[in-house]
N, C-alpha and C positions, 0 to 999 in steps of 0.2 A: 263611555265605553269601559269595559273591563280591562284592567291592566294586567299584562302577562309578563312575569319575570321568571325566566326559565333557569333551572339549576344547570350547572356546568357538567356534572357527572353523567356519563353514559352507562353506568352500571345499572342493571335491573334491580328493582326492589325485591328484597328477600320475602318470600311468601311461605305459607304453611301448607296450603292445599288449594286446588283449583275449585272455583265456584262459578262455572260458566253456563249454568242453565239458562235457556232463552227467556227473555221477558216478553209479555204480551206485545203484539205489533201495534204501532201507532194507528189510530183511526181518525177519521175526519172529525173536526171539532163540532160539537152539538150547538154551540153558540159562539159568538165572537170572543167571549171571555175564556173559553176553553183553550188549552194549549194547541198549537198547530202541530201537524205531524213532524214538521222540521224541528220544532222546539223539543218534542218528545224524543226524536232521534238524537239530537244534541245531548239531551239529558242522559239518555241510555249509554251513549258512547263515552261521555266525559264524567258522569256522576254528579254533575251540578248544572244549574241554569240560573242566570241572573235575570230578574224581571224589574226593570227600572220603573220608578214612579208607580209602584204597585198599589200603594195606599195613598189616599188623599191627605192633604195638609190637615184637614179636620180630623181624620181618623188618627193620624200620628199625634196630634195635640191631645186628643182624648186618651190615647194609650199612654202617653208620657205622664199625664196627670194621674191616671190610674196607677201607673208604676210607682209613683212617689208614695202612694198609700201602701202598696204592697211591700215596698222596701222598708218603710217606716214600721210596719207591723212586724217584719222580720227582725229589725233591730231591737224592737221592744221585747220580742220573744227571747232573743239571745240564743246562743248555742245550747244552753241547758233546756230551753223550752221549744226548740226548733221542730222536733219530730221529723216527719217526712215532708213537711211543708216548706221548710227553709233549710238551705245548705250553707254551711260555713266552712272556711278553709283556714289553716294556720298560716299566718304571715309573720314577718319580723315584728310587726306592731301588735300582734295578737290574732284573735279569731275575727275573720272578715266575712261578711255575708256576700255571696256571689250568685245565688240562685233562689228564686221563689217558684215553687211548684203549685199546681192546681189553682192557677190564677183566677179562673172563673168564680171560684168560691170565695174570693177575697173581697168582693164588693157586696156589702150587706144592704145598701140602700142607694137609690138613684140609678142612672144608666150603667149598664155593665159593658164597659168598652171592649174587653177581651172577648166576651160572648158575642157581641154585635159584630166584631171583626171576624170571628169564626164563621158566623152565619152570612157573611157578605157573599154575593155571587162571585166575586173575584176569587176568594179563598176556596169555596166549595167547587167551583169549576175546575180549578187546578187539581183538587183532590180527586175529582171524578176522572180527569184526564189521565192521571197516573195510576189510580187504583181501581177504576171502574165504578159503577153506580153504587156498589155495596161498600163504600169506603167507611172506615171507622176512625174517628179522632182519638188517638191513643195516648197522647201526652200533650200538656200545655204548660209552658213555663217561661219565666223571664230570667234570662242569663245576662249577667252584666259584670263589667269591671268598674269598680267605683273610682271616683276621681283620685288620682295618685296611686291607685293599686294596679300597677301594670304587670302583675305576675303572668307568666306564660301559661298557656293551655297546651300541654304536650301533644305530640302527634298521637292520633287515636282513630279508631273506627267505632262509631256509636254503638252498633249492634251487628253481629254477624249471623248470617242465615243462609239457607240453600239457594236463594235467588230465583225461586220459581215465580215469585211475585215481587213487585216493587214495594219498598218501604222507604219513605222519604220524610225529611224535615223541611218545613217552610219556615224560614227565619226572616221576620220583618225587622229591619233596622230602624231604631228610634233615634239614633245618633250616628254621626259620621264615623266611618272606620276607614282609615287611609294608610297608605304605605308609610312606614316609619313610625306609625302610631298604633300598631297592633292589628293591621289588616289581616284577615284570615288567609292562611296558606292552604291550598288545595292541590292534590296531585291528580290530574285528570286521568281517568281510566283505572285508577287503583281500586275501584269498588269491586272488581271482578274476582278478587281472591282475598283470603285471610292473610294479613301481613304480619311479619315479625317486626313490630314497632320498636322494640328495644334495639335490634340490629340497625334499623333505619336511623334511629337517633344517634347511635354510636358511629356509624359510617358516614353519615351525611350532615348531621346537625339539622339545620333548617333548610339546607339546599338539596333536598331529595330530588332525584331525577324528574325532570319535566314539571317541577313545582311552579305554581302561579300564585300571585297575590291578588285578591279580589277586593277592590275598593268599593265601598258602599256609602250611600248618602241616605239621610232620613227619608223613609217611605219606600226605599228599594227593598226587594225581597230576594233572598237566595234560597233556591231549592237545592237540597243536597241529599244524595243517596246515603243511607245510614252506614254503608260500608266504605264510602270514599274516605281516603286518608286526608285528615285536616288537623289544623292546630294554629296557634299564634304565639309568636315569641314574646319575651318580656320587653316591656317598654318602661320608660321613666317619665314622670310628670304628665301622665296621660289624663285626658278629660274623661268624664263619665261616658261609658258606652253600653247601651242597653239593646238587647235583641229579644224579641218575643218569638218563641218557637212553638209550632204545632207539628206533631208527628201524625202521619196517616198510614194506615195499612188496609188491605182488603180483608173483609170478613172471612173470605174463603182461605186466605193465608193463615189467619189466626186459627181457624177450625182445623187446618191440617198440621200446623207447626207450633201452635201455642204461642206464648206460654200461658194464655188465659183461656177460660172456658166460655161456653155460649151465654151463660148468665152475665158474665162480665161484659161481653160484647154488647148484649142488649142494653145494659146499664150505660155503657159508653155511647151507644147510638142515640140514647135519649137526649144527649146534648144537642143533637142536630135540630130537632123542632124548637127547642128553647132558643138556640142560636138564631134560627130563622126569625123567630118572633122579636128577639132583641135587635136584629138587623133592620127589620121593618120599622120598629119604633124609632131607631136612630136615624134611618134614612127612608121615610115613607114615600119619597118620590122615586126611589130606585125600583127597577124591575127585580123581584125576588128570584132567588135560585129555584129552579124547578127540580125538586128532589124526587128521584125515581128509584128507590131501593127495591129489592125483592120484597114482596108483601110479607113473606115469612120472616123477614128481618126487621120490618117496621116495628119500632118499640111501642109498648103501652106506656101511658103517662102515669107518673106517681103523683100522689096528692101534694107532697111537699117538694116544690120545685128546687128549694135550696139544697135539699138532700141530693138531688140529681147533679149538682154542679161540682161535686167532688167524688170521683170514682177512683179510689186509691189503687196502687199497684202492690200486691203482695210479692210478686216475682217480676223479673225483667228478663228480656232477651240479652244475653251477655254481649259486651263489646270488647274491643281489644285496646288495652292501654299498657303503658310501661311506666311504673313508678320509679323514681330515682333510686338506683342501686338495687332494684329488684329485677327478677326475671319477668318475662312477658306474662301479662295477666288478662284473663277474661273477666271483665267487670261491666256494669252498666255505667257508661260514661256520660258526663255532662256535655250538652251541646256547646258549641263555641261560636 
């Protein structure tokens, strides 16, 4: 069960503007793997949803093994050669790798574990449940705290938007994340408005009103709205904690609100047939996801499949962060 630890303060969270546009109503699930209307309502009300035992032990093992290669490649690249693929942060011990982006493109030979997981009926059914049939996989990254690196991830909102469509992250936990060891803190319902995260930090520290801590085990998945307030405090002597993140948006949302164009959307949607093929190769006994996008959005295949695995972002939807000693900032934040 999810552990709930509530903050003591009854003060409301400081906000900048209301963003209360209605979301699409929950519909009956198309398959048993789709979210139920009750799960969608919980997600819409609270901004998060925990799915226990979402990935099999076999999938977790494959992704753990793949993540070791991604992290090793990032260490070898170092901060100077990181580019947009690897993110480093300054710590007391020096520059520390904490994020690997475009993970599908990091497997040059053999099974592509991240692509197979993207193409699994479990993942794509969730994407369709929240974004409709024309869902777009917009980001894929591994975010982690290395062993002994228990630096905090400050309060933040991943991306702020008018909320006419759902935008969410699916985070698959590859390692345990427990209370006292950096478990994610989430403020249910905070996704409905743009928050003044600097003031929240100054007034409440980590005990924001109605805060909960979400304990996760390997194979559990956390769905979170990109505007829900979340973060994790600093810990000491922590073990390695890895989370694989996929973000999804509706093609219609991108067409109306950006920040990408239709060509970028088509390139991103080319990942889906490749992912379906990888999932079938990894699990030929499973019933594949029945992908039913609008035919006008169904992408054409490129000759070079490897080229399709990395579709970079020249721009991002801004998020809300607060850097130490700085005023509130709109930036594209890392997932946590």
